Every structure is written in C-alpha cells, then in structure tokens.
mmCIF file of the N, C-alpha and C atoms, coordinates in Angstrom:
data_MODEL
# 
_entry.id   MODEL 
# 
loop_
_atom_site.group_PDB 
_atom_site.id 
_atom_site.type_symbol 
_atom_site.label_atom_id 
_atom_site.label_alt_id 
_atom_site.label_comp_id 
_atom_site.label_asym_id 
_atom_site.label_entity_id 
_atom_site.label_seq_id 
_atom_site.pdbx_PDB_ins_code 
_atom_site.Cartn_x 
_atom_site.Cartn_y 
_atom_site.Cartn_z 
_atom_site.occupancy 
_atom_site.B_iso_or_equiv 
_atom_site.pdbx_formal_charge 
_atom_site.auth_seq_id 
_atom_site.auth_comp_id 
_atom_site.auth_asym_id 
_atom_site.auth_atom_id 
_atom_site.pdbx_PDB_model_num 
ATOM 1   N N  . MET A 1 1  ? -35.677 3.661   -19.788 1.00 0.00 ? 1  MET A N  1 
ATOM 2   C CA . MET A 1 1  ? -34.174 3.551   -19.507 1.00 0.00 ? 1  MET A CA 1 
ATOM 3   C C  . MET A 1 1  ? -33.874 2.225   -20.209 1.00 0.00 ? 1  MET A C  1 
ATOM 4   N N  . ASP A 1 2  ? -32.904 2.347   -21.014 1.00 0.00 ? 2  ASP A N  1 
ATOM 5   C CA . ASP A 1 2  ? -32.315 1.207   -21.728 1.00 0.00 ? 2  ASP A CA 1 
ATOM 6   C C  . ASP A 1 2  ? -30.969 0.925   -21.134 1.00 0.00 ? 2  ASP A C  1 
ATOM 7   N N  . ILE A 1 3  ? -30.296 -0.050  -21.661 1.00 0.00 ? 3  ILE A N  1 
ATOM 8   C CA . ILE A 1 3  ? -29.069 -0.659  -21.107 1.00 0.00 ? 3  ILE A CA 1 
ATOM 9   C C  . ILE A 1 3  ? -27.953 0.426   -21.094 1.00 0.00 ? 3  ILE A C  1 
ATOM 10  N N  . ASN A 1 4  ? -27.968 1.284   -22.169 1.00 0.00 ? 4  ASN A N  1 
ATOM 11  C CA . ASN A 1 4  ? -26.961 2.296   -22.301 1.00 0.00 ? 4  ASN A CA 1 
ATOM 12  C C  . ASN A 1 4  ? -27.053 3.357   -21.117 1.00 0.00 ? 4  ASN A C  1 
ATOM 13  N N  . ASP A 1 5  ? -28.189 3.614   -20.700 1.00 0.00 ? 5  ASP A N  1 
ATOM 14  C CA . ASP A 1 5  ? -28.354 4.523   -19.606 1.00 0.00 ? 5  ASP A CA 1 
ATOM 15  C C  . ASP A 1 5  ? -27.859 3.926   -18.291 1.00 0.00 ? 5  ASP A C  1 
ATOM 16  N N  . LEU A 1 6  ? -28.148 2.657   -18.147 1.00 0.00 ? 6  LEU A N  1 
ATOM 17  C CA . LEU A 1 6  ? -27.583 1.955   -17.021 1.00 0.00 ? 6  LEU A CA 1 
ATOM 18  C C  . LEU A 1 6  ? -26.074 1.790   -16.972 1.00 0.00 ? 6  LEU A C  1 
ATOM 19  N N  . ARG A 1 7  ? -25.526 1.599   -18.188 1.00 0.00 ? 7  ARG A N  1 
ATOM 20  C CA . ARG A 1 7  ? -24.070 1.590   -18.239 1.00 0.00 ? 7  ARG A CA 1 
ATOM 21  C C  . ARG A 1 7  ? -23.437 2.951   -17.915 1.00 0.00 ? 7  ARG A C  1 
ATOM 22  N N  . SER A 1 8  ? -24.150 3.974   -18.431 1.00 0.00 ? 8  SER A N  1 
ATOM 23  C CA . SER A 1 8  ? -23.605 5.322   -18.035 1.00 0.00 ? 8  SER A CA 1 
ATOM 24  C C  . SER A 1 8  ? -23.674 5.586   -16.542 1.00 0.00 ? 8  SER A C  1 
ATOM 25  N N  . ILE A 1 9  ? -24.724 5.215   -15.913 1.00 0.00 ? 9  ILE A N  1 
ATOM 26  C CA . ILE A 1 9  ? -24.942 5.486   -14.490 1.00 0.00 ? 9  ILE A CA 1 
ATOM 27  C C  . ILE A 1 9  ? -23.849 4.591   -13.655 1.00 0.00 ? 9  ILE A C  1 
ATOM 28  N N  . VAL A 1 10 ? -23.640 3.349   -14.046 1.00 0.00 ? 10 VAL A N  1 
ATOM 29  C CA . VAL A 1 10 ? -22.563 2.559   -13.400 1.00 0.00 ? 10 VAL A CA 1 
ATOM 30  C C  . VAL A 1 10 ? -21.244 3.174   -13.584 1.00 0.00 ? 10 VAL A C  1 
ATOM 31  N N  . THR A 1 11 ? -20.839 3.691   -14.930 1.00 0.00 ? 11 THR A N  1 
ATOM 32  C CA . THR A 1 11 ? -19.577 4.330   -15.098 1.00 0.00 ? 11 THR A CA 1 
ATOM 33  C C  . THR A 1 11 ? -19.479 5.631   -14.183 1.00 0.00 ? 11 THR A C  1 
ATOM 34  N N  . VAL A 1 12 ? -20.381 6.405   -14.126 1.00 0.00 ? 12 VAL A N  1 
ATOM 35  C CA . VAL A 1 12 ? -20.268 7.579   -13.232 1.00 0.00 ? 12 VAL A CA 1 
ATOM 36  C C  . VAL A 1 12 ? -20.159 7.181   -11.793 1.00 0.00 ? 12 VAL A C  1 
ATOM 37  N N  . LEU A 1 13 ? -20.893 6.120   -11.250 1.00 0.00 ? 13 LEU A N  1 
ATOM 38  C CA . LEU A 1 13 ? -20.709 5.777   -9.905  1.00 0.00 ? 13 LEU A CA 1 
ATOM 39  C C  . LEU A 1 13 ? -19.356 5.114   -9.745  1.00 0.00 ? 13 LEU A C  1 
ATOM 40  N N  . ALA A 1 14 ? -18.811 4.325   -10.655 1.00 0.00 ? 14 ALA A N  1 
ATOM 41  C CA . ALA A 1 14 ? -17.538 3.842   -10.416 1.00 0.00 ? 14 ALA A CA 1 
ATOM 42  C C  . ALA A 1 14 ? -16.385 4.923   -10.385 1.00 0.00 ? 14 ALA A C  1 
ATOM 43  N N  . PHE A 1 15 ? -16.710 5.935   -11.227 1.00 0.00 ? 15 PHE A N  1 
ATOM 44  C CA . PHE A 1 15 ? -15.644 7.149   -11.272 1.00 0.00 ? 15 PHE A CA 1 
ATOM 45  C C  . PHE A 1 15 ? -15.689 7.828   -9.819  1.00 0.00 ? 15 PHE A C  1 
ATOM 46  N N  . LEU A 1 16 ? -17.044 8.051   -9.434  1.00 0.00 ? 16 LEU A N  1 
ATOM 47  C CA . LEU A 1 16 ? -17.131 8.781   -8.065  1.00 0.00 ? 16 LEU A CA 1 
ATOM 48  C C  . LEU A 1 16 ? -16.553 7.879   -6.921  1.00 0.00 ? 16 LEU A C  1 
ATOM 49  N N  . ALA A 1 17 ? -16.657 6.639   -7.064  1.00 0.00 ? 17 ALA A N  1 
ATOM 50  C CA . ALA A 1 17 ? -15.992 5.768   -5.964  1.00 0.00 ? 17 ALA A CA 1 
ATOM 51  C C  . ALA A 1 17 ? -14.486 5.834   -6.044  1.00 0.00 ? 17 ALA A C  1 
ATOM 52  N N  . PHE A 1 18 ? -13.959 5.933   -7.367  1.00 0.00 ? 18 PHE A N  1 
ATOM 53  C CA . PHE A 1 18 ? -12.492 6.024   -7.416  1.00 0.00 ? 18 PHE A CA 1 
ATOM 54  C C  . PHE A 1 18 ? -12.013 7.427   -6.921  1.00 0.00 ? 18 PHE A C  1 
ATOM 55  N N  . VAL A 1 19 ? -12.699 8.508   -7.307  1.00 0.00 ? 19 VAL A N  1 
ATOM 56  C CA . VAL A 1 19 ? -12.308 9.834   -6.778  1.00 0.00 ? 19 VAL A CA 1 
ATOM 57  C C  . VAL A 1 19 ? -12.403 9.807   -5.310  1.00 0.00 ? 19 VAL A C  1 
ATOM 58  N N  . GLY A 1 20 ? -13.427 9.205   -4.658  1.00 0.00 ? 20 GLY A N  1 
ATOM 59  C CA . GLY A 1 20 ? -13.524 9.106   -3.212  1.00 0.00 ? 20 GLY A CA 1 
ATOM 60  C C  . GLY A 1 20 ? -12.428 8.427   -2.509  1.00 0.00 ? 20 GLY A C  1 
ATOM 61  N N  . ILE A 1 21 ? -11.936 7.254   -3.121  1.00 0.00 ? 21 ILE A N  1 
ATOM 62  C CA . ILE A 1 21 ? -10.834 6.533   -2.561  1.00 0.00 ? 21 ILE A CA 1 
ATOM 63  C C  . ILE A 1 21 ? -9.539  7.318   -2.694  1.00 0.00 ? 21 ILE A C  1 
ATOM 64  N N  . VAL A 1 22 ? -9.306  7.984   -3.818  1.00 0.00 ? 22 VAL A N  1 
ATOM 65  C CA . VAL A 1 22 ? -8.043  8.775   -4.052  1.00 0.00 ? 22 VAL A CA 1 
ATOM 66  C C  . VAL A 1 22 ? -8.157  9.968   -2.958  1.00 0.00 ? 22 VAL A C  1 
ATOM 67  N N  . TRP A 1 23 ? -9.285  10.515  -2.861  1.00 0.00 ? 23 TRP A N  1 
ATOM 68  C CA . TRP A 1 23 ? -9.351  11.681  -1.878  1.00 0.00 ? 23 TRP A CA 1 
ATOM 69  C C  . TRP A 1 23 ? -9.116  11.262  -0.405  1.00 0.00 ? 23 TRP A C  1 
ATOM 70  N N  . TRP A 1 24 ? -9.624  10.080  -0.081  1.00 0.00 ? 24 TRP A N  1 
ATOM 71  C CA . TRP A 1 24 ? -9.385  9.502   1.219   1.00 0.00 ? 24 TRP A CA 1 
ATOM 72  C C  . TRP A 1 24 ? -7.840  9.187   1.396   1.00 0.00 ? 24 TRP A C  1 
ATOM 73  N N  . ALA A 1 25 ? -7.328  8.573   0.396   1.00 0.00 ? 25 ALA A N  1 
ATOM 74  C CA . ALA A 1 25 ? -5.954  8.122   0.508   1.00 0.00 ? 25 ALA A CA 1 
ATOM 75  C C  . ALA A 1 25 ? -4.890  9.308   0.663   1.00 0.00 ? 25 ALA A C  1 
ATOM 76  N N  . TYR A 1 26 ? -5.254  10.444  0.045   1.00 0.00 ? 26 TYR A N  1 
ATOM 77  C CA . TYR A 1 26 ? -4.292  11.619  0.083   1.00 0.00 ? 26 TYR A CA 1 
ATOM 78  C C  . TYR A 1 26 ? -4.770  12.622  0.950   1.00 0.00 ? 26 TYR A C  1 
ATOM 79  N N  . SER A 1 27 ? -5.792  12.295  1.880   1.00 0.00 ? 27 SER A N  1 
ATOM 80  C CA . SER A 1 27 ? -6.221  13.365  2.861   1.00 0.00 ? 27 SER A CA 1 
ATOM 81  C C  . SER A 1 27 ? -5.171  13.550  3.862   1.00 0.00 ? 27 SER A C  1 
ATOM 82  N N  . SER A 1 28 ? -5.227  14.729  4.515   1.00 0.00 ? 28 SER A N  1 
ATOM 83  C CA . SER A 1 28 ? -4.160  15.059  5.497   1.00 0.00 ? 28 SER A CA 1 
ATOM 84  C C  . SER A 1 28 ? -4.215  14.255  6.799   1.00 0.00 ? 28 SER A C  1 
ATOM 85  N N  . ARG A 1 29 ? -5.431  13.692  7.051   1.00 0.00 ? 29 ARG A N  1 
ATOM 86  C CA . ARG A 1 29 ? -5.513  12.819  8.235   1.00 0.00 ? 29 ARG A CA 1 
ATOM 87  C C  . ARG A 1 29 ? -4.821  11.519  8.140   1.00 0.00 ? 29 ARG A C  1 
ATOM 88  N N  . ARG A 1 30 ? -4.425  11.099  6.932   1.00 0.00 ? 30 ARG A N  1 
ATOM 89  C CA . ARG A 1 30 ? -3.705  9.768   6.755   1.00 0.00 ? 30 ARG A CA 1 
ATOM 90  C C  . ARG A 1 30 ? -2.249  10.040  6.684   1.00 0.00 ? 30 ARG A C  1 
ATOM 91  N N  . GLN A 1 31 ? -1.774  11.308  6.702   1.00 0.00 ? 31 GLN A N  1 
ATOM 92  C CA . GLN A 1 31 ? -0.400  11.690  6.510   1.00 0.00 ? 31 GLN A CA 1 
ATOM 93  C C  . GLN A 1 31 ? 0.499   11.037  7.707   1.00 0.00 ? 31 GLN A C  1 
ATOM 94  N N  . SER A 1 32 ? 0.068   11.139  8.741   1.00 0.00 ? 32 SER A N  1 
ATOM 95  C CA . SER A 1 32 ? 0.908   10.565  9.880   1.00 0.00 ? 32 SER A CA 1 
ATOM 96  C C  . SER A 1 32 ? 0.957   9.042   9.819   1.00 0.00 ? 32 SER A C  1 
ATOM 97  N N  . ALA A 1 33 ? -0.059  8.319   9.331   1.00 0.00 ? 33 ALA A N  1 
ATOM 98  C CA . ALA A 1 33 ? 0.000   6.941   9.227   1.00 0.00 ? 33 ALA A CA 1 
ATOM 99  C C  . ALA A 1 33 ? 1.039   6.577   8.092   1.00 0.00 ? 33 ALA A C  1 
ATOM 100 N N  . TYR A 1 34 ? 1.010   7.402   6.964   1.00 0.00 ? 34 TYR A N  1 
ATOM 101 C CA . TYR A 1 34 ? 1.980   7.119   5.921   1.00 0.00 ? 34 TYR A CA 1 
ATOM 102 C C  . TYR A 1 34 ? 3.478   7.404   6.373   1.00 0.00 ? 34 TYR A C  1 
ATOM 103 N N  . GLU A 1 35 ? 3.640   8.414   7.165   1.00 0.00 ? 35 GLU A N  1 
ATOM 104 C CA . GLU A 1 35 ? 4.918   8.672   7.576   1.00 0.00 ? 35 GLU A CA 1 
ATOM 105 C C  . GLU A 1 35 ? 5.475   7.671   8.529   1.00 0.00 ? 35 GLU A C  1 
ATOM 106 N N  . GLU A 1 36 ? 4.564   7.132   9.434   1.00 0.00 ? 36 GLU A N  1 
ATOM 107 C CA . GLU A 1 36 ? 5.125   6.002   10.316  1.00 0.00 ? 36 GLU A CA 1 
ATOM 108 C C  . GLU A 1 36 ? 5.337   4.823   9.527   1.00 0.00 ? 36 GLU A C  1 
ATOM 109 N N  . ALA A 1 37 ? 4.500   4.459   8.483   1.00 0.00 ? 37 ALA A N  1 
ATOM 110 C CA . ALA A 1 37 ? 4.775   3.254   7.632   1.00 0.00 ? 37 ALA A CA 1 
ATOM 111 C C  . ALA A 1 37 ? 6.088   3.419   6.788   1.00 0.00 ? 37 ALA A C  1 
ATOM 112 N N  . ALA A 1 38 ? 6.389   4.696   6.454   1.00 0.00 ? 38 ALA A N  1 
ATOM 113 C CA . ALA A 1 38 ? 7.522   4.827   5.686   1.00 0.00 ? 38 ALA A CA 1 
ATOM 114 C C  . ALA A 1 38 ? 8.850   4.700   6.495   1.00 0.00 ? 38 ALA A C  1 
ATOM 115 N N  . ARG A 1 39 ? 8.745   4.875   7.835   1.00 0.00 ? 39 ARG A N  1 
ATOM 116 C CA . ARG A 1 39 ? 9.903   4.668   8.729   1.00 0.00 ? 39 ARG A CA 1 
ATOM 117 C C  . ARG A 1 39 ? 10.070  3.278   9.177   1.00 0.00 ? 39 ARG A C  1 
ATOM 118 N N  . LEU A 1 40 ? 9.140   2.406   9.021   1.00 0.00 ? 40 LEU A N  1 
ATOM 119 C CA . LEU A 1 40 ? 9.272   1.000   9.440   1.00 0.00 ? 40 LEU A CA 1 
ATOM 120 C C  . LEU A 1 40 ? 10.431  0.314   8.926   1.00 0.00 ? 40 LEU A C  1 
ATOM 121 N N  . PRO A 1 41 ? 10.963  0.319   7.760   1.00 0.00 ? 41 PRO A N  1 
ATOM 122 C CA . PRO A 1 41 ? 12.019  -0.376  7.395   1.00 0.00 ? 41 PRO A CA 1 
ATOM 123 C C  . PRO A 1 41 ? 13.296  0.202   7.992   1.00 0.00 ? 41 PRO A C  1 
ATOM 124 N N  . LEU A 1 42 ? 13.260  1.416   8.414   1.00 0.00 ? 42 LEU A N  1 
ATOM 125 C CA . LEU A 1 42 ? 14.507  2.121   8.993   1.00 0.00 ? 42 LEU A CA 1 
ATOM 126 C C  . LEU A 1 42 ? 14.562  1.747   10.561  1.00 0.00 ? 42 LEU A C  1 
ATOM 127 N N  . ASP A 1 43 ? 13.525  1.379   11.111  1.00 0.00 ? 43 ASP A N  1 
ATOM 128 C CA . ASP A 1 43 ? 13.411  1.215   12.617  1.00 0.00 ? 43 ASP A CA 1 
ATOM 129 C C  . ASP A 1 43 ? 13.653  -0.224  13.079  1.00 0.00 ? 43 ASP A C  1 
ATOM 130 N N  . ASP A 1 44 ? 14.193  -1.005  12.150  1.00 0.00 ? 44 ASP A N  1 
ATOM 131 C CA . ASP A 1 44 ? 14.550  -2.326  12.559  1.00 0.00 ? 44 ASP A CA 1 
ATOM 132 C C  . ASP A 1 44 ? 15.639  -2.383  13.657  1.00 0.00 ? 44 ASP A C  1 
ATOM 133 N N  . ASP A 1 45 ? 15.210  -2.954  14.848  1.00 0.00 ? 45 ASP A N  1 
ATOM 134 C CA . ASP A 1 45 ? 16.101  -2.973  16.008  1.00 0.00 ? 45 ASP A CA 1 
ATOM 135 C C  . ASP A 1 45 ? 17.219  -4.111  15.867  1.00 0.00 ? 45 ASP A C  1 
ATOM 136 N N  . SER A 1 46 ? 16.799  -5.236  15.384  1.00 0.00 ? 46 SER A N  1 
ATOM 137 C CA . SER A 1 46 ? 17.786  -6.358  15.358  1.00 0.00 ? 46 SER A CA 1 
ATOM 138 C C  . SER A 1 46 ? 18.600  -6.331  14.075  1.00 0.00 ? 46 SER A C  1 
ATOM 139 N N  . PRO A 1 47 ? 19.946  -6.402  14.276  1.00 0.00 ? 47 PRO A N  1 
ATOM 140 C CA . PRO A 1 47 ? 20.777  -6.482  13.000  1.00 0.00 ? 47 PRO A CA 1 
ATOM 141 C C  . PRO A 1 47 ? 20.697  -7.856  12.336  1.00 0.00 ? 47 PRO A C  1 
ATOM 142 N N  . TYR A 1 48 ? 20.841  -7.936  11.116  1.00 0.00 ? 48 TYR A N  1 
ATOM 143 C CA . TYR A 1 48 ? 20.835  -9.116  10.299  1.00 0.00 ? 48 TYR A CA 1 
ATOM 144 C C  . TYR A 1 48 ? 22.159  -9.915  10.420  1.00 0.00 ? 48 TYR A C  1 
ATOM 145 N N  . VAL A 1 49 ? 22.062  -11.088 10.899  1.00 0.00 ? 49 VAL A N  1 
ATOM 146 C CA . VAL A 1 49 ? 23.276  -11.908 10.962  1.00 0.00 ? 49 VAL A CA 1 
ATOM 147 C C  . VAL A 1 49 ? 23.164  -13.068 10.132  1.00 0.00 ? 49 VAL A C  1 
ATOM 148 N N  . GLN A 1 50 ? 24.109  -13.143 9.180   1.00 0.00 ? 50 GLN A N  1 
ATOM 149 C CA . GLN A 1 50 ? 24.045  -14.240 8.138   1.00 0.00 ? 50 GLN A CA 1 
ATOM 150 C C  . GLN A 1 50 ? 24.595  -15.519 8.654   1.00 0.00 ? 50 GLN A C  1 
ATOM 151 N N  . ASP A 1 51 ? 23.891  -16.620 8.510   1.00 0.00 ? 51 ASP A N  1 
ATOM 152 C CA . ASP A 1 51 ? 24.418  -17.813 8.976   1.00 0.00 ? 51 ASP A CA 1 
ATOM 153 C C  . ASP A 1 51 ? 24.914  -18.679 7.863   1.00 0.00 ? 51 ASP A C  1 
ATOM 154 N N  . ASN A 1 52 ? 26.278  -18.735 7.619   1.00 0.00 ? 52 ASN A N  1 
ATOM 155 C CA . ASN A 1 52 ? 26.871  -19.321 6.480   1.00 0.00 ? 52 ASN A CA 1 
ATOM 156 C C  . ASN A 1 52 ? 26.845  -20.911 6.650   1.00 0.00 ? 52 ASN A C  1 
ATOM 157 N N  . HIS A 1 53 ? 26.659  -21.360 7.858   1.00 0.00 ? 53 HIS A N  1 
ATOM 158 C CA . HIS A 1 53 ? 26.601  -22.851 8.042   1.00 0.00 ? 53 HIS A CA 1 
ATOM 159 C C  . HIS A 1 53 ? 25.345  -23.454 7.337   1.00 0.00 ? 53 HIS A C  1 
ATOM 160 N N  . ALA A 1 54 ? 24.274  -22.694 7.486   1.00 0.00 ? 54 ALA A N  1 
ATOM 161 C CA . ALA A 1 54 ? 23.095  -23.254 6.902   1.00 0.00 ? 54 ALA A CA 1 
ATOM 162 C C  . ALA A 1 54 ? 23.113  -23.349 5.403   1.00 0.00 ? 54 ALA A C  1 
ATOM 163 N N  . ALA A 1 55 ? 24.034  -22.433 4.800   1.00 0.00 ? 55 ALA A N  1 
ATOM 164 C CA . ALA A 1 55 ? 24.076  -22.489 3.324   1.00 0.00 ? 55 ALA A CA 1 
ATOM 165 C C  . ALA A 1 55 ? 25.192  -23.407 2.836   1.00 0.00 ? 55 ALA A C  1 
ATOM 166 N N  . GLY A 1 56 ? 25.789  -24.128 3.751   1.00 0.00 ? 56 GLY A N  1 
ATOM 167 C CA . GLY A 1 56 ? 26.887  -24.991 3.341   1.00 0.00 ? 56 GLY A CA 1 
ATOM 168 C C  . GLY A 1 56 ? 28.336  -24.322 3.190   1.00 0.00 ? 56 GLY A C  1 
ATOM 169 N N  . HIS A 1 57 ? 28.467  -23.277 3.700   1.00 0.00 ? 57 HIS A N  1 
ATOM 170 C CA . HIS A 1 57 ? 29.734  -22.529 3.679   1.00 0.00 ? 57 HIS A CA 1 
ATOM 171 C C  . HIS A 1 57 ? 30.363  -22.487 5.036   1.00 0.00 ? 57 HIS A C  1 
ATOM 172 N N  . PRO A 1 58 ? 31.395  -23.404 5.418   1.00 0.00 ? 58 PRO A N  1 
ATOM 173 C CA . PRO A 1 58 ? 32.037  -23.409 6.698   1.00 0.00 ? 58 PRO A CA 1 
ATOM 174 C C  . PRO A 1 58 ? 32.855  -22.232 6.934   1.00 0.00 ? 58 PRO A C  1 
ATOM 175 N N  . GLU A 1 59 ? 32.969  -21.895 8.234   1.00 0.00 ? 59 GLU A N  1 
ATOM 176 C CA . GLU A 1 59 ? 33.797  -20.698 8.603   1.00 0.00 ? 59 GLU A CA 1 
ATOM 177 C C  . GLU A 1 59 ? 35.255  -21.039 8.414   1.00 0.00 ? 59 GLU A C  1 
ATOM 178 N N  . LYS A 1 60 ? 36.043  -20.006 8.044   1.00 0.00 ? 60 LYS A N  1 
ATOM 179 C CA . LYS A 1 60 ? 37.454  -20.198 7.835   1.00 0.00 ? 60 LYS A CA 1 
ATOM 180 C C  . LYS A 1 60 ? 38.244  -19.894 8.982   1.00 0.00 ? 60 LYS A C  1 
# 
C-alpha cells in the first residue's frame, strides 16, 4: 500500500461522511425542527420601538 492508496481511501471516507451528513440534514425526522426554526423570525412577540433620543434626534 502506497500513499496514493491511502489518499484514495481518505477521499472515499470523506465523501461517505459528506453524503451521510447531507442525508441526515434532509431526513424527514428533521423537517419539524426546520419548520419551527423557519417560523422563529415571525413569532417575535415584542414590537420594535426605535429610541431616537439615543441617536441624537430629539422628538418634535
């Protein structure tokens, strides 16, 4: 076994790890977690209030 065989084995193992991570990320078990995360920006309960005094702009 020379260095090129080792490089080939490492390349195949890295590819299999990549495919495994992609398969895990797109599995249907993760779908509910992704849907919940997608709704987080829309579920903000507190409205944003801009404070003009801190920026040096007095109220009129």
